VOPAGU-2260 file (C-alpha; in pm, 1 decimal, decimal comma):
REM VOPAGU-2260
SITE   aa  ch    i         X         Y         Z
SITE  MET   A    0   -8759,7  -15872,0   -4441,1
SITE  PRO   A    1   -8418,8  -15580,1   -4424,3
SITE  ASP   A    2   -8216,6  -15599,3   -4736,0
SITE  ALA   A    3   -7881,9  -15494,2   -4874,8
SITE  ASP   A    4   -7945,6  -15149,0   -4851,1
SITE  ASP   A    5   -8079,4  -15192,3   -4459,4
SITE  VAL   A    6   -7773,9  -15348,8   -4420,0
SITE  ARG   A    7   -7495,2  -15031,0   -4599,7
SITE  ARG   A    8   -7709,4  -14791,2   -4356,9
SITE  ILE   A    9   -7740,4  -15037,7   -4059,7
SITE  ALA   A   10   -7335,5  -15049,1   -4064,9
SITE  LEU   A   11   -7291,4  -14730,8   -4114,1
SITE  SER   A   12   -7499,7  -14586,2   -3903,6
SITE  LEU   A   13   -7190,7  -14714,3   -3647,3
SITE  PRO   A   14   -6945,5  -14527,1   -3523,7
SITE  ASP   A   15   -6574,5  -14475,3   -3694,3
SITE  THR   A   16   -6724,4  -14690,8   -3941,5
SITE  THR   A   17   -6665,1  -14680,9   -4365,6
SITE  GLU   A   18   -6727,6  -14950,1   -4638,4
SITE  LYS   A   19   -6435,9  -15076,3   -4877,8
SITE  ILE   A   20   -6434,8  -15278,0   -5190,8
SITE  ALA   A   21   -6305,6  -15605,8   -5076,6
SITE  TRP   A   22   -6293,3  -15970,7   -5219,5
SITE  ALA   A   23   -6560,9  -15793,1   -5491,8
SITE  MET   A   24   -6781,1  -15730,5   -5253,7
SITE  PRO   A   25   -6901,0  -15438,3   -5021,9
SITE  THR   A   26   -6679,9  -15490,6   -4675,1
SITE  PHE   A   27   -6762,7  -15305,5   -4335,8
SITE  ARG   A   28   -6449,0  -15139,0   -4054,1
SITE  VAL   A   29   -6444,5  -15051,3   -3759,0
SITE  ALA   A   30   -6223,0  -14791,0   -3721,3
SITE  GLY   A   31   -6045,0  -15010,8   -4039,5
SITE  LYS   A   32   -6079,4  -15317,6   -3845,0
SITE  MET   A   33   -6295,3  -15606,6   -4078,6
SITE  PHE   A   34   -6694,3  -15657,3   -3882,3
SITE  ALA   A   35   -6938,1  -15712,4   -4175,7
SITE  THR   A   36   -6907,3  -15815,2   -4539,5
SITE  LEU   A   37   -7241,7  -15845,1   -4829,2
SITE  PRO   A   38   -7116,4  -16184,9   -5045,2
SITE  GLU   A   39   -7244,9  -16229,8   -5409,6
SITE  ASP   A   40   -7577,7  -16251,4   -5411,5
SITE  GLU   A   41   -7685,0  -15970,1   -5107,2
SITE  THR   A   42   -7915,1  -16219,7   -4956,0
SITE  SER   A   43   -7700,2  -16249,1   -4632,7
SITE  ILE   A   44   -7433,8  -16118,3   -4463,9
SITE  ALA   A   45   -7105,3  -16214,5   -4252,8
SITE  VAL   A   46   -7030,3  -16110,5   -3899,9
SITE  ARG   A   47   -6787,9  -16202,5   -3639,8
SITE  CYS   A   48   -6878,0  -16481,4   -3371,5
SITE  PRO   A   49   -6690,2  -16579,1   -3184,6
SITE  LYS   A   50   -6612,0  -17023,4   -3248,7
SITE  GLU   A   51   -6715,5  -17098,2   -2900,9
SITE  GLU   A   52   -7059,0  -16910,1   -2981,3
SITE  ARG   A   53   -7080,8  -17027,1   -3328,8
SITE  ASP   A   54   -7159,7  -17379,0   -3332,9
SITE  GLU   A   55   -7396,6  -17373,2   -3082,3
SITE  LEU   A   56   -7554,1  -17064,2   -3269,5
SITE  VAL   A   57   -7635,0  -17240,5   -3561,6
SITE  LEU   A   58   -7759,8  -17586,1   -3423,5
SITE  SER   A   59   -8005,1  -17362,4   -3227,9
SITE  GLU   A   60   -8122,8  -17145,4   -3570,3
SITE  PRO   A   61   -7964,6  -17331,3   -3881,1
SITE  ALA   A   62   -8275,8  -17133,6   -4065,8
SITE  LYS   A   63   -8111,3  -16844,6   -4000,2
SITE  PHE   A   64   -7741,9  -16914,2   -3947,3
SITE  TRP   A   65   -7464,8  -17127,8   -4085,6
SITE  ILE   A   66   -7105,0  -17144,9   -4133,4
SITE  ALA   A   67   -6943,4  -17110,5   -4511,8
SITE  ASP   A   68   -6751,6  -17342,5   -4580,5
SITE  HIS   A   69   -6425,3  -17103,7   -4603,6
SITE  GLU   A   70   -6486,9  -16918,7   -4341,1
SITE  ALA   A   71   -6468,8  -17252,0   -4101,3
SITE  GLY   A   72   -6186,2  -17137,5   -3961,2
SITE  PHE   A   73   -6254,3  -16834,4   -3924,9
SITE  ALA   A   74   -6436,4  -16641,1   -3586,0
SITE  TRP   A   75   -6797,8  -16546,6   -3835,8
SITE  VAL   A   76   -7120,4  -16645,0   -3922,2
SITE  ARG   A   77   -7309,3  -16581,7   -4171,5
SITE  VAL   A   78   -7689,2  -16427,5   -4149,7
SITE  ARG   A   79   -7951,4  -16478,0   -4408,9
SITE  LEU   A   80   -8183,8  -16127,1   -4418,6
SITE  GLY   A   81   -8452,0  -16284,6   -4505,0
SITE  ALA   A   82   -8476,7  -16502,7   -4221,2
SITE  LEU   A   83   -8482,5  -16191,1   -3998,4
SITE  GLU   A   84   -8787,8  -16095,1   -3785,4
SITE  ASP   A   85   -8632,6  -15696,7   -3894,8
SITE  ASP   A   86   -8446,0  -15407,2   -3878,7
SITE  GLY   A   87   -8331,2  -15412,9   -3506,2
SITE  GLU   A   88   -8245,8  -15790,4   -3533,9
SITE  LEU   A   89   -7995,5  -15713,7   -3769,8
SITE  HIS   A   90   -7920,1  -15404,2   -3591,4
SITE  ASP   A   91   -7818,4  -15597,7   -3316,5
SITE  ILE   A   92   -7637,4  -15831,4   -3489,6
SITE  LEU   A   93   -7464,9  -15560,8   -3640,9
SITE  ALA   A   94   -7389,5  -15421,2   -3337,8
SITE  ASP   A   95   -7224,0  -15693,0   -3140,5
SITE  SER   A   96   -7026,5  -15784,2   -3472,1
SITE  TRP   A   97   -6849,6  -15370,2   -3447,3
SITE  ARG   A   98   -6846,5  -15477,4   -3090,9
SITE  GLN   A   99   -6588,4  -15710,4   -3135,1
SITE  ALA   A  100   -6341,0  -15516,4   -3396,3
SITE  ALA   A  101   -6350,7  -15235,8   -3220,6
SITE  PRO   A  102   -6120,3  -15059,8   -3058,2
SITE  SER   A  103   -6099,3  -14964,5   -2680,9
SITE  ARG   A  104   -6191,4  -14692,4   -2704,0
SITE  LEU   A  105   -6483,6  -14716,5   -2951,7
SITE  LEU   A  106   -6589,3  -14912,4   -2680,0
SITE  ASP   A  107   -6554,8  -14675,6   -2345,3
SITE  THR   A  108   -6708,2  -14415,2   -2575,1
SITE  TYR   A  109   -7043,8  -14655,1   -2688,9
SITE  PRO   A  110   -7076,2  -14910,5   -2420,5
SITE  GLU   A  111   -7408,9  -14994,4   -2582,2
SITE  LEU   A  112   -7338,6  -15093,1   -2867,9
SITE  GLY   A  113   -7320,3  -15462,1   -2955,0
SITE  LEU   A  114   -7599,4  -15507,7   -2635,1
SITE  PRO   A  115   -7984,7  -15629,6   -2755,6
SITE  ALA   A  116   -8213,1  -15434,1   -2681,5
SITE  ALA   A  117   -8398,0  -15423,1   -2458,8
SITE  ASP   A  118   -8751,3  -15642,6   -2485,5
């Protein structure tokens, strides 16, 4: 089961990513734009997720994903770390969120990031 250390290690391995404390929690940013947070007790993460996909994701895997009340109006979803299969799934989720925040110059340089691992 991935934990907060895994979140930090994987997030910081993504290109041009930095960690910054905001709202008393670690946040991860690509080129200054936030793509993940490690809220409160560090048992979950918040990541970018298009609103049109978010509800379906939460309905399909409610034990893994949910929407925090204060994030309902934004394109973010919470992920329970304990419900993830492994570091690979965590990487895919963080990389997808990174891709949504990354500037086009990084997307052009790293087109494979954000795409789920091939089975």
